[in-house]
C-alpha positions as CSV (number, residue, x, y, z in Angstrom):
1,M,11.9,234.2,14.3
2,A,11.6,237.1,11.9
3,A,14.4,237.6,9.4
4,G,16.6,240.6,9.8
5,P,19.9,242.1,8.6
6,E,22.8,240.6,10.4
7,R,25.7,242.4,8.7
8,I,25.7,245.2,6.2
9,S,28.8,246.3,4.2
10,K,29.3,248.4,1.0
11,D,28.8,245.4,-1.3
12,S,26.8,242.8,0.7
13,L,24.0,242.3,3.1
14,T,23.8,239.2,5.3
15,I,20.3,238.1,6.4
16,S,19.8,235.8,9.4
17,G,16.8,234.2,11.0
18,R,14.8,233.5,7.9
19,D,12.7,230.3,7.4
20,L,14.7,228.1,5.0
21,S,11.6,226.3,3.9
22,L,10.3,229.6,2.3
23,R,11.6,231.3,-0.8
24,P,12.9,234.8,0.1
25,F,12.3,238.0,-1.9
26,F,14.0,241.2,-1.2
27,K,12.8,244.7,-2.1
28,I,15.8,247.0,-2.8
29,V,15.0,250.7,-2.8
30,A,17.4,253.3,-4.1
31,G,17.7,256.8,-2.8
32,D,15.5,258.2,-5.6
33,G,12.7,255.9,-4.7
34,S,13.2,253.4,-7.5
35,C,13.3,249.8,-6.5
36,V,13.7,246.2,-7.6
37,I,12.5,242.9,-6.3
38,A,15.4,240.4,-6.1
39,A,15.4,236.7,-5.5
40,E,17.5,233.6,-6.1
41,R,16.8,232.6,-9.7
42,R,17.5,228.9,-9.5
43,M,15.4,226.7,-7.2
44,P,17.6,224.4,-5.2
45,L,16.0,221.1,-6.2
46,E,17.6,217.7,-5.6
47,G,16.5,216.1,-8.9
48,A,16.7,219.0,-11.4
49,V,19.7,221.3,-11.8
50,N,18.3,223.8,-14.3
51,F,14.9,224.7,-12.7
52,R,14.7,228.4,-12.6
53,D,12.5,231.5,-12.5
54,I,12.4,233.8,-15.5
55,G,11.2,236.7,-13.3
56,G,13.1,239.7,-12.3
57,Y,14.4,240.7,-15.8
58,Q,13.9,244.4,-16.8
59,T,12.3,245.3,-20.1
60,T,13.5,248.1,-22.4
61,G,10.6,250.1,-21.0
62,G,11.8,249.8,-17.4
63,R,9.1,247.3,-16.2
64,L,10.1,244.1,-14.5
65,V,9.0,240.5,-15.3
66,Q,7.1,239.2,-12.3
67,W,8.8,236.6,-10.1
68,G,7.1,233.3,-9.4
69,R,4.8,233.1,-12.4
70,V,6.8,231.2,-15.0
71,F,9.7,228.7,-14.6
72,R,11.9,226.9,-17.1
73,S,13.6,223.6,-16.3
74,D,15.4,220.5,-17.4
75,G,13.6,217.1,-17.0
76,L,11.4,216.6,-13.9
77,Y,11.7,212.8,-13.8
78,R,14.3,212.7,-11.0
79,L,12.4,214.9,-8.6
80,T,12.4,213.8,-5.0
81,D,9.5,213.9,-2.6
82,A,11.2,217.1,-1.2
83,D,11.3,218.6,-4.6
84,L,7.6,217.8,-5.1
85,A,6.9,219.7,-1.9
86,V,8.8,222.7,-3.3
87,L,6.7,222.7,-6.5
88,S,3.5,222.6,-4.5
89,R,4.7,225.6,-2.5
90,L,5.4,227.4,-5.8
91,E,1.8,226.7,-6.8
92,I,2.8,225.0,-10.0
93,R,-0.5,224.3,-11.9
94,H,0.7,223.7,-15.5
95,V,3.7,221.8,-17.0
96,F,4.6,222.0,-20.7
97,D,6.9,219.2,-21.7
98,F,8.8,219.6,-25.0
99,R,10.3,216.2,-25.0
100,T,9.4,213.7,-27.7
101,A,7.0,210.8,-26.9
102,S,9.9,208.4,-26.5
103,E,11.8,210.8,-24.2
104,A,8.7,211.3,-22.0
105,A,7.9,207.6,-21.9
106,N,11.5,206.6,-21.1
107,A,11.6,209.1,-18.2
108,P,8.1,210.1,-17.0
109,N,7.9,213.3,-15.0
110,R,7.2,213.3,-11.3
111,L,4.6,215.9,-10.5
112,P,2.8,216.9,-7.2
113,E,-0.5,215.3,-6.6
114,A,-1.9,218.2,-4.7
115,P,-2.7,220.7,-5.9
116,P,-3.3,218.9,-9.2
117,V,-1.0,219.8,-12.1
118,A,-2.1,219.9,-15.7
119,Y,0.4,218.1,-17.9
120,H,0.8,219.1,-21.5
121,N,3.2,217.1,-23.8
122,L,4.1,219.2,-26.9
123,P,6.9,217.3,-28.6
124,V,9.7,219.3,-30.2
125,S,12.4,217.4,-32.0
126,H,15.7,219.2,-31.6
127,G,17.6,217.9,-34.6
128,K,17.0,214.8,-36.6
129,F,16.2,212.5,-33.6
130,D,15.6,212.7,-29.9
131,F,17.7,212.2,-26.8
132,V,16.8,208.6,-26.3
133,Q,17.9,207.7,-29.9
134,A,21.1,209.8,-29.4
135,V,22.0,207.8,-26.3
136,K,21.4,204.5,-28.1
137,R,23.7,205.6,-30.9
138,L,26.4,206.8,-28.4
139,K,26.3,203.4,-26.7
140,A,27.0,201.8,-30.0
141,G,29.9,204.2,-30.5
142,D,28.2,206.2,-33.2
143,T,29.0,209.9,-33.1
144,S,28.6,210.5,-36.9
145,W,25.4,212.4,-36.3
146,L,27.2,215.2,-34.4
147,T,28.2,217.3,-37.4
148,P,29.4,220.9,-36.8
149,D,26.0,222.3,-37.7
150,F,23.9,219.8,-35.8
151,M,23.1,222.0,-32.9
152,M,22.7,225.1,-35.1
153,N,20.2,223.3,-37.3
154,G,18.2,222.3,-34.2
155,Y,17.8,225.9,-33.1
156,L,16.8,227.0,-36.5
157,G,14.4,224.1,-36.8
158,S,12.8,225.1,-33.5
159,L,12.1,228.5,-35.0
160,S,10.8,227.4,-38.4
161,L,8.9,224.2,-37.5
162,H,7.5,224.7,-34.0
163,G,5.9,228.2,-34.0
164,E,2.5,226.7,-33.1
165,T,4.0,225.1,-30.0
166,W,5.6,228.3,-28.8
167,G,2.4,230.1,-29.5
168,R,0.3,227.6,-27.5
169,V,2.5,228.0,-24.5
170,I,2.6,231.8,-24.6
171,R,-1.1,232.0,-25.2
172,H,-1.6,229.9,-22.0
173,I,0.8,232.1,-20.0
174,A,-1.0,235.3,-21.2
175,G,-4.3,234.1,-19.8
176,A,-3.1,232.1,-16.8
177,S,-4.7,233.0,-13.6
178,D,-4.4,229.7,-11.6
179,G,-0.9,229.6,-10.3
180,A,2.5,229.2,-12.0
181,T,3.6,227.5,-15.2
182,V,6.7,225.4,-16.0
183,F,8.0,224.5,-19.4
184,H,10.9,222.1,-19.9
185,C,12.7,219.6,-22.1
186,T,15.5,217.1,-21.1
187,G,18.4,219.5,-20.5
188,G,16.4,222.7,-20.2
189,K,18.7,224.5,-22.5
190,D,17.8,224.2,-26.2
191,R,14.1,223.7,-26.8
192,T,13.4,225.3,-23.4
193,G,15.8,228.0,-24.3
194,A,14.0,228.8,-27.6
195,C,10.7,229.1,-25.8
196,A,12.2,231.3,-23.0
197,A,13.8,233.6,-25.6
198,L,10.6,234.1,-27.5
199,L,8.6,234.8,-24.2
200,L,11.2,237.2,-22.8
201,L,11.5,239.1,-26.1
202,A,7.7,239.3,-26.5
203,L,7.7,240.9,-23.0
204,G,10.2,243.5,-24.1
205,V,13.3,242.1,-22.4
206,P,16.5,243.2,-24.4
207,E,18.4,240.6,-26.5
208,E,21.6,240.8,-24.4
209,T,19.5,239.8,-21.3
210,V,17.9,236.9,-23.3
211,I,21.4,235.7,-24.3
212,A,22.6,235.9,-20.7
213,D,19.6,233.9,-19.5
214,H,20.3,231.3,-22.1
215,Q,23.9,231.0,-21.0
216,L,22.9,230.4,-17.4
217,S,22.2,226.8,-18.4
218,N,26.0,226.3,-18.8
219,H,26.6,227.4,-15.3
220,Y,23.9,225.2,-13.8
221,I,24.6,222.1,-15.9
222,A,28.4,222.3,-15.2
223,E,28.0,220.3,-12.0
224,L,26.6,217.3,-14.0
225,L,29.3,217.3,-16.7
226,P,32.0,215.2,-14.7
227,K,29.4,212.4,-14.2
228,I,28.3,212.6,-17.8
229,N,31.9,212.6,-19.1
230,Q,32.6,209.5,-17.0
231,M,29.7,207.7,-18.5
232,L,30.7,208.7,-22.1
233,A,34.3,207.5,-21.4
234,A,32.8,204.1,-20.5
235,Y,31.1,204.1,-23.9
236,G,34.5,204.8,-25.5
237,V,33.3,208.3,-26.6
238,D,35.5,211.4,-26.4
239,P,33.5,213.8,-24.2
240,D,34.9,216.8,-26.1
241,I,33.1,215.7,-29.2
242,L,29.7,215.9,-27.4
243,L,30.4,219.2,-25.6
244,P,28.1,221.3,-27.9
245,Y,25.3,218.8,-27.4
246,L,25.7,218.8,-23.6
247,T,25.9,222.6,-23.2
248,A,24.1,225.7,-24.4
249,P,26.3,227.1,-27.2
250,R,26.3,230.9,-27.3
251,E,26.6,230.9,-31.0
252,C,23.3,228.9,-31.3
253,I,21.2,231.4,-29.5
254,I,22.8,234.3,-31.4
255,T,22.0,232.5,-34.7
256,F,18.5,231.9,-33.5
257,L,18.0,235.6,-32.7
258,D,19.6,236.7,-36.0
259,A,17.3,234.4,-38.0
260,L,14.3,235.6,-36.0
261,N,15.0,239.2,-36.7
262,A,16.0,238.7,-40.4
263,R,12.9,236.6,-41.2
264,Y,10.2,238.1,-39.0
265,G,11.5,241.4,-37.7
266,S,10.7,240.7,-34.0
267,A,9.5,238.0,-31.7
268,A,6.1,239.6,-31.6
269,A,5.8,239.4,-35.3
270,Y,7.0,235.8,-35.4
271,L,4.5,234.8,-32.7
272,Q,1.7,236.4,-34.7
273,E,2.7,234.8,-38.0
274,K,3.9,231.4,-36.9
275,G,2.3,231.1,-33.4
276,G,-1.2,232.3,-34.3
277,L,-1.3,234.9,-31.6
278,F,-3.3,238.1,-31.9
279,P,-1.7,241.5,-31.0
280,E,-4.3,241.6,-28.1
281,T,-2.9,238.3,-26.7
282,L,0.7,239.7,-26.7
283,E,-0.6,242.8,-24.9
284,Q,-2.4,240.6,-22.4
285,L,0.9,238.7,-21.9
286,R,2.6,241.9,-21.0
287,E,-0.1,243.0,-18.6
288,T,-0.1,239.5,-17.0
289,L,3.6,239.1,-16.5
290,L,5.0,242.6,-16.1
291,E,4.9,244.6,-12.8
292,P,2.8,247.7,-13.4
293,E,5.2,249.7,-11.2
294,C,7.7,249.3,-8.4
295,P,5.7,247.2,-5.9
């Protein structure tokens, strides 16, 4: 049965009859002929709450980031068989995992077997130690490592220490022609957020949109917080102390962007200096991921 409009009002359009196994995209055309392609950003997976498309954002030049080409996510180790089927339908071909070796070994990703997915582990330490060590210290009642500047230093460290990693991912995306790419860490908010910010900025997406994309993690992760807080209480840890570590603090991404601009002038300049990218690669990135015009 073909999907069609069921009810239209001034502020909403209800669609009925669509195939729920397929991801819907909607072309919205204004009276002047301009248009936008809209879709649900987050994929409804059972085993990952922060798996989402970075497409659909508008650049300062008016072009749109293509949907369905690049996804960002939290850990993929809890994916169900149904989730793996979704990833297959999305034609995921490459996964970049920013978790440390111990994180990845402690919770190996589940990935589709067909079509084959190329897995790339590019460890990024967000702070002085990784998530596995953090949990061990929490279980022992040790929260001394959570200083006020812990998260801030992690964001600044991802900028100063891991330029080659971000450059490698973005170089791949610029030349990718075989399906979609996912990059992720454990929570999909900090290390993943740094990569997403640099990618979107390099495409010409304005900073306010980049900040808003970063903050979406707080919305999606919120459903997990009650369970996490219950676990922390069992350890004898005050959940409020850990809140910055469990969320995506707005001040962290703003500090990240301020440092990026102050030290390098722009994401493009940073990716050339620290990521080893050529200007031609960044131009190729824009041609690869930006819609040439309203489809």
